[in-house]
C-alpha positions as CSV (number, residue, x, y, z in Angstrom):
1,M,-3.1,10.9,-1.1
2,K,-2.4,14.5,-2.0
3,A,-1.2,16.6,0.8
4,V,-4.2,19.3,2.0
5,T,-2.6,23.0,1.5
6,D,-3.9,26.4,2.4
7,T,-6.2,26.5,-0.9
8,D,-7.8,23.3,0.2
9,R,-8.6,25.0,3.6
10,R,-10.0,28.1,2.1
11,L,-11.9,26.1,-0.6
12,A,-13.2,23.7,2.1
13,I,-14.6,26.7,4.2
14,A,-16.2,28.3,1.3
15,A,-17.8,24.8,0.7
16,L,-19.0,24.5,4.1
17,E,-20.5,28.0,4.5
18,K,-22.3,27.4,0.8
19,Q,-23.7,24.3,2.5
20,K,-24.9,26.3,5.6
21,R,-26.7,28.9,3.1
22,G,-28.1,25.6,1.1
23,V,-26.0,26.5,-1.9
24,E,-24.4,23.9,-3.8
25,P,-20.4,24.2,-3.5
26,T,-18.3,24.0,-6.6
27,A,-16.6,20.7,-7.6
28,R,-13.2,22.3,-6.5
29,E,-14.7,23.2,-3.0
30,S,-16.3,19.8,-2.8
31,A,-13.1,18.0,-3.5
32,A,-11.2,20.3,-1.1
33,L,-13.8,19.7,1.8
34,N,-13.2,15.7,0.8
35,R,-9.7,15.9,1.1
36,I,-9.6,17.5,4.4
37,E,-12.5,15.2,5.9
38,K,-10.2,12.2,4.6
39,E,-6.9,13.8,6.2
40,R,-8.9,14.2,9.5
41,E,-10.3,10.5,9.3
42,K,-6.8,9.4,9.0
43,E,-5.5,11.2,11.8
44,R,-8.2,9.9,14.0
45,R,-7.7,6.4,12.7
46,K,-4.0,6.8,13.7
47,E,-5.0,8.0,17.1
48,Y,-7.4,5.0,17.5
49,Y,-4.6,2.4,16.5
50,K,-2.3,4.0,18.8
51,T,-4.9,3.8,22.0
52,V,-6.4,0.6,21.7
53,S,-7.6,-0.4,25.1
54,K,-6.6,-3.8,26.5
55,T,-10.2,-5.0,26.9
56,D,-10.8,-4.2,22.7
57,Y,-7.4,-5.9,22.0
58,R,-8.3,-9.0,24.1
59,E,-11.7,-9.1,22.0
60,M,-9.8,-8.7,18.6
61,S,-7.1,-11.4,19.6
62,G,-9.9,-13.8,20.7
63,R,-7.4,-14.7,23.8
64,P,-7.8,-14.2,27.6
65,A,-5.7,-11.8,29.3
66,W,-3.4,-14.3,31.2
67,V,-2.4,-15.7,27.5
68,L,-1.6,-12.1,26.4
69,N,0.5,-11.4,29.1
70,K,2.3,-14.7,28.8
71,Q,3.0,-14.1,25.2
72,A,4.1,-10.5,25.7
73,D,6.7,-11.9,28.6
74,H,7.7,-14.7,26.5
75,H,8.1,-13.2,23.2
76,G,8.6,-9.5,24.1
77,I,5.0,-8.3,22.2
78,P,4.2,-5.1,23.3
79,L,1.0,-6.0,25.0
80,R,1.6,-5.3,28.5
81,G,-0.2,-2.0,29.9
82,E,-4.1,-0.8,29.7
83,V,-3.5,0.7,26.3
84,I,-2.0,-1.1,23.1
85,D,-0.1,0.7,20.6
86,L,-1.1,-1.3,17.3
87,Y,1.6,0.4,15.3
88,E,4.3,-1.1,18.0
89,V,2.5,-4.6,17.9
90,V,2.2,-4.7,13.8
91,K,5.9,-3.8,13.8
92,W,7.0,-6.4,16.2
93,F,5.0,-8.9,14.5
94,H,6.6,-8.4,11.2
95,D,10.2,-8.0,12.7
96,F,9.5,-11.5,14.4
97,L,8.3,-12.7,10.8
98,A,11.3,-11.8,9.4
99,E,13.8,-13.0,12.1
100,N,11.8,-16.5,12.5
101,K,10.9,-17.0,8.5
102,W,13.0,-20.5,8.5
103,K,12.1,-21.8,11.8
104,L,8.4,-20.8,10.5
105,R,8.6,-22.7,7.1
106,Q,6.8,-25.9,6.9
107,D,8.2,-27.2,3.5
108,D,11.9,-26.7,4.5
109,K,13.3,-26.2,7.9
110,K,16.7,-25.7,6.6
111,D,18.2,-22.2,6.1
112,P,19.0,-22.1,2.3
113,E,22.7,-21.0,3.4
114,E,23.0,-24.6,4.8
115,L,22.2,-26.2,1.4
116,N,24.5,-27.1,-1.4
117,P,24.3,-25.3,-4.5
118,L,21.8,-27.6,-6.1
119,E,19.4,-27.9,-3.6
120,R,19.3,-23.9,-3.3
121,E,18.6,-23.7,-6.9
122,R,15.8,-26.4,-6.6
123,L,14.6,-24.6,-3.6
124,R,14.8,-21.2,-5.7
125,K,12.9,-23.0,-8.6
126,L,10.1,-24.1,-6.5
127,Q,9.7,-20.7,-4.7
128,I,9.4,-19.1,-8.1
129,E,7.1,-22.0,-9.2
130,N,4.9,-21.3,-6.1
131,D,5.1,-17.6,-6.3
132,T,3.9,-17.8,-10.2
133,K,1.1,-20.2,-9.2
134,E,-0.2,-17.9,-6.5
135,R,0.1,-15.1,-8.7
136,N,2.7,-13.4,-6.5
137,L,5.1,-13.4,-9.9
138,I,3.5,-12.4,-12.9
139,P,5.0,-13.7,-16.4
140,R,6.5,-10.8,-18.4
141,D,4.2,-11.4,-21.2
142,E,1.1,-10.6,-19.1
143,I,2.7,-7.8,-17.6
144,H,3.5,-6.3,-21.1
145,E,0.3,-6.8,-22.6
146,L,-1.4,-5.2,-19.3
147,M,0.9,-2.2,-19.7
148,V,0.0,-2.1,-23.6
149,R,-3.5,-1.8,-22.5
150,L,-3.2,0.8,-19.9
151,A,-0.9,2.9,-22.1
152,A,-3.9,3.0,-25.0
153,K,-6.1,3.8,-22.2
154,L,-4.1,6.7,-21.2
155,R,-3.2,7.8,-25.1
156,N,-7.0,7.9,-25.4
157,A,-7.4,10.1,-22.2
158,G,-4.8,12.3,-24.1
159,T,-7.2,12.6,-27.2
160,A,-9.7,13.6,-24.8
161,L,-7.6,16.3,-23.2
162,Q,-6.5,17.5,-26.6
163,R,-10.4,18.0,-27.5
164,Q,-11.2,19.6,-24.1
165,Y,-8.0,21.6,-23.3
166,G,-6.2,21.9,-26.8
167,P,-2.9,20.1,-28.2
168,K,-0.8,21.1,-25.6
169,A,-2.4,19.0,-22.6
170,Q,-2.0,16.1,-25.0
171,V,1.7,16.5,-25.6
172,I,2.2,16.7,-22.1
173,L,0.6,13.4,-21.5
174,D,2.3,11.7,-24.4
175,Q,6.1,12.9,-23.2
176,A,5.0,11.2,-19.6
177,L,3.7,8.1,-21.6
178,D,6.8,8.1,-23.6
179,E,9.0,8.5,-20.4
180,F,7.0,5.8,-18.8
181,D,8.0,3.3,-21.8
182,E,11.3,4.2,-21.6
183,E,11.3,3.4,-17.9
184,V,9.7,0.0,-18.4
185,E,12.0,-0.7,-21.1
186,A,15.1,0.1,-19.1
187,G,13.9,-1.8,-16.5
188,L,13.1,-4.9,-18.5
189,V,16.7,-4.5,-20.1
190,K,18.3,-4.4,-16.5
191,K,16.6,-7.7,-15.6
192,D,17.8,-9.5,-18.6
193,T,21.4,-8.5,-18.3
């Protein structure tokens, strides 16, 4: 999201004053007011996430306090105290998963470093196959087709910009799209080498 600027603040104040008088704010004023409101909501959410009561956390987890305390003590989860910081809990959770990924795997309990090269390659291919099935990996031709469709939509937008704002607007968009194409091609060439 775009950062809130002093201009946004001035436009938002103008929007609020117009609303009080029963006058419709301009599109820019309304957009600035929306940005400020979204930023305030984001800050409020951050504060809520940092100050979750133990009671609320207990309710979310579906676990009694004694279980949460035991887990906190046994695993080091930051759950002690009357207030829980979800940022700390979420960070702990993902660090725990990263540190224990091989212990938690069901299909192969071995660390890949302990496997011989053939087993490692078989495991790598199996992982690629699974990731492709689950759509975590998407075949290059599908990505290319998607990029072509998206570029066409953006070029159509460039034509609309040209009609409304003149040829310079389309030139700017076309240059950005050409740079985008170059980046994609350079990235694909790197992957092939």
